[in-house]
C-alpha positions in Angstrom: -20.0 -6.8 -73.6 -19.4 -10.6 -73.0 -15.7 -10.0 -72.5 -16.4 -7.3 -70.0 -18.8 -9.6 -68.0 -16.1 -12.4 -68.1 -13.5 -9.9 -66.9 -15.8 -8.6 -64.1 -16.6 -12.2 -63.1 -12.9 -13.1 -62.8 -12.4 -10.0 -60.7 -15.4 -10.8 -58.5 -14.2 -14.4 -58.1 -10.7 -13.1 -57.2 -12.1 -10.7 -54.7 -14.3 -13.4 -53.1 -11.4 -15.8 -52.9 -9.2 -13.1 -51.3 -12.0 -12.3 -48.8 -12.4 -15.9 -47.9 -8.6 -16.3 -47.5 -8.5 -13.2 -45.2 -11.2 -14.7 -43.1 -9.3 -18.0 -42.8 -6.1 -16.1 -41.8 -7.9 -14.0 -39.3 -9.6 -17.1 -37.8 -6.4 -18.9 -37.3 -4.7 -15.8 -36.0 -7.6 -15.4 -33.5 -7.4 -19.0 -32.5 -3.7 -18.6 -31.8 -4.3 -15.4 -29.9 -7.0 -17.3 -27.9 -4.6 -19.9 -26.9 -2.0 -17.3 -25.9 -4.7 -15.3 -24.0 -5.8 -18.5 -22.2 -2.2 -19.3 -21.2 -1.7 -15.7 -20.0 -5.0 -15.9 -18.0 -4.0 -19.2 -16.3 -0.6 -17.7 -15.5 -2.2 -14.7 -13.9 -4.6 -16.8 -11.8 -1.7 -19.0 -10.7 0.4 -16.0 -9.7 -2.4 -14.3 -7.9 -3.3 -17.5 -6.0 0.3 -18.0 -5.0 0.5 -14.4 -3.8 -2.7 -14.8 -1.8 -1.4 -17.9 -0.1 1.8 -16.2 0.9 0.0 -13.1 2.2 -0.1 -13.5 6.0 -2.3 -10.5 6.9 -4.0 -7.5 5.4 -4.3 -5.6 8.7 -1.6 -2.9 9.2 -2.4 -2.2 12.9 0.3 -4.6 14.3 2.9 -3.0 12.1 1.7 0.4 13.1 2.2 -0.5 16.8 5.6 -2.0 16.0 6.8 1.1 14.2 4.8 4.4 14.6 3.7 3.9 18.2 7.0 2.3 19.4 9.1 5.0 17.7 6.7 7.9 18.7 8.6 11.2 18.5 12.1 9.7 18.8 13.5 10.2 15.3 16.6 8.1 15.7 14.6 5.3 17.2 12.3 5.4 14.1 15.3 5.2 11.9 16.6 2.1 13.8 13.2 0.5 13.6 13.0 1.1 9.8 16.5 -0.5 9.3 15.7 -3.8 11.1 16.0 -7.0 9.2 13.0 -7.5 6.9 12.2 -3.8 6.9 13.2 -1.4 4.1 13.9 2.3 4.4 13.8 4.7 1.5 17.0 6.5 2.2 16.6 8.9 -0.7 13.7 10.7 1.0 15.4 11.1 4.4 16.7 14.7 4.5 17.5 17.6 6.8 16.3 20.9 5.4 18.0 23.3 7.8 19.9 23.3 11.2 17.0 24.4 13.5 14.5 23.0 13.2 15.9 19.9 11.5 13.0 18.6 9.4 12.7 15.8 6.9 10.9 12.6 5.9 11.4 9.0 4.9 9.4 6.0 4.1 9.6 2.6 5.9 8.0 -0.7 4.7 7.4 -3.6 7.0 8.1 -7.2 6.1 4.4 -7.7 5.4 4.4 -4.9 2.8 2.8 -2.1 4.9 4.4 1.3 4.1 4.6 4.2 6.5 5.6 7.8 5.7 7.4 9.6 8.5 7.7 13.4 8.6 9.7 14.9 11.5 10.7 18.3 13.0 13.5 18.5 15.6 13.8 21.8 17.5 16.6 20.6 19.7 14.7 20.4 23.0 11.4 19.4 21.3 10.5 17.0 18.6 7.4 16.4 16.5 6.7 13.3 14.3 3.8 12.3 12.1 3.7 8.7 11.0 1.1 7.8 8.4 0.1 4.5 7.0 0.4 4.7 3.2 -2.8 3.0 2.0 -2.2 3.2 -1.8 1.4 2.1 -1.7 0.5 -0.8 0.6 -2.4 -1.9 -1.6 0.0 -2.0 -4.6 2.4 -4.1 -2.7 -0.2 -6.4 -1.2 -2.3 -6.8 -4.3 -5.5 -6.1 -2.5 -7.3 -3.9 0.0 -6.3 -3.6 3.7 -8.8 -4.7 6.3 -8.9 -5.5 10.1 -11.3 -7.6 12.0 -12.9 -6.9 15.4 -10.3 -9.0 17.1 -7.4 -7.2 15.5 -8.9 -3.8 16.4 -9.3 -5.0 20.0 -5.7 -6.2 20.0 -4.6 -2.8 18.7 -6.1 -1.1 21.8 -4.4 -3.6 24.1 -1.0 -3.3 22.4 -1.3 0.5 22.5 -1.7 0.5 26.3 1.3 -1.8 26.5 3.5 0.2 24.1 3.1 3.6 25.7 3.2 5.0 29.2 0.6 7.5 30.2 -3.1 8.2 30.3 -5.1 7.0 27.3 -8.5 8.3 26.3 -10.6 7.0 23.4 -13.0 8.8 21.1 -15.3 6.8 18.7 -17.2 8.1 15.7 -18.7 6.8 12.5 -15.4 7.3 10.8 -13.2 5.3 13.2 -11.4 5.6 16.5 -9.1 8.2 18.0 -6.8 7.7 20.9 -5.0 10.4 22.9 -2.0 9.4 25.0 -0.7 11.9 27.6 2.6 11.0 29.2 5.1 12.8 31.5 7.0 14.5 28.7 5.2 13.3 25.6 1.7 13.2 24.0 0.5 11.2 21.1 -2.7 11.0 19.0 -3.4 7.8 17.1 -6.3 7.7 14.6 -7.6 4.7 12.7 -10.5 5.2 10.2 -12.1 2.3 8.5 -14.8 2.1 5.8 -14.8 -1.5 4.6 -11.0 -1.4 4.6 -8.4 0.7 6.5 -8.7 4.1 4.8 -6.6 6.1 7.2 -4.2 5.3 10.1 -1.7 7.7 11.6 0.0 8.9 14.7 1.0 12.4 15.6 3.6 12.5 18.4 5.3 15.3 20.3 7.9 15.0 23.0 10.2 17.1 25.2 13.8 16.0 24.8 16.0 15.8 27.9 
């Protein structure tokens, strides 16, 4: 009986020692992980701070004027604008499905990281182009939401009148602003919706080709 108690006592002491040793190992491991996590966190803060400083603007409207509105329904012009220095064009998505109408799409990204998806249809004497601001792709590149102030929205209207030739009418709702441009041989609809940030922005252009 006594021998059994001694044996059980040794086993118990060994188990307790092993348990204490495991706690000590886990503590040191956690401490090391804490140091590594702290270093990783500081690195993330530093990188995000550096990125925020380098980010010039979170408003895509100037780039939309520069690309979608300027190119309108001119497919070749849009390609040229997308291939300017600082811009990137996803050549893998630019395709022609069939002779008439020639239809396809490509994506262009501005130097500021704003992405625009272009879908076009060319019927020979008539062309139709939709240019859409890609919100999710741009948020991923910018590292944050997109937003425009009142001054930038006002500048967009002014630049719109300068970039196109024709009669411009505006419609305002709770969801945003819509602009209709009617020219001699073209018409365009530009829509900008905002709910805290820019949730939707696109142009729909049509033109008769001479």
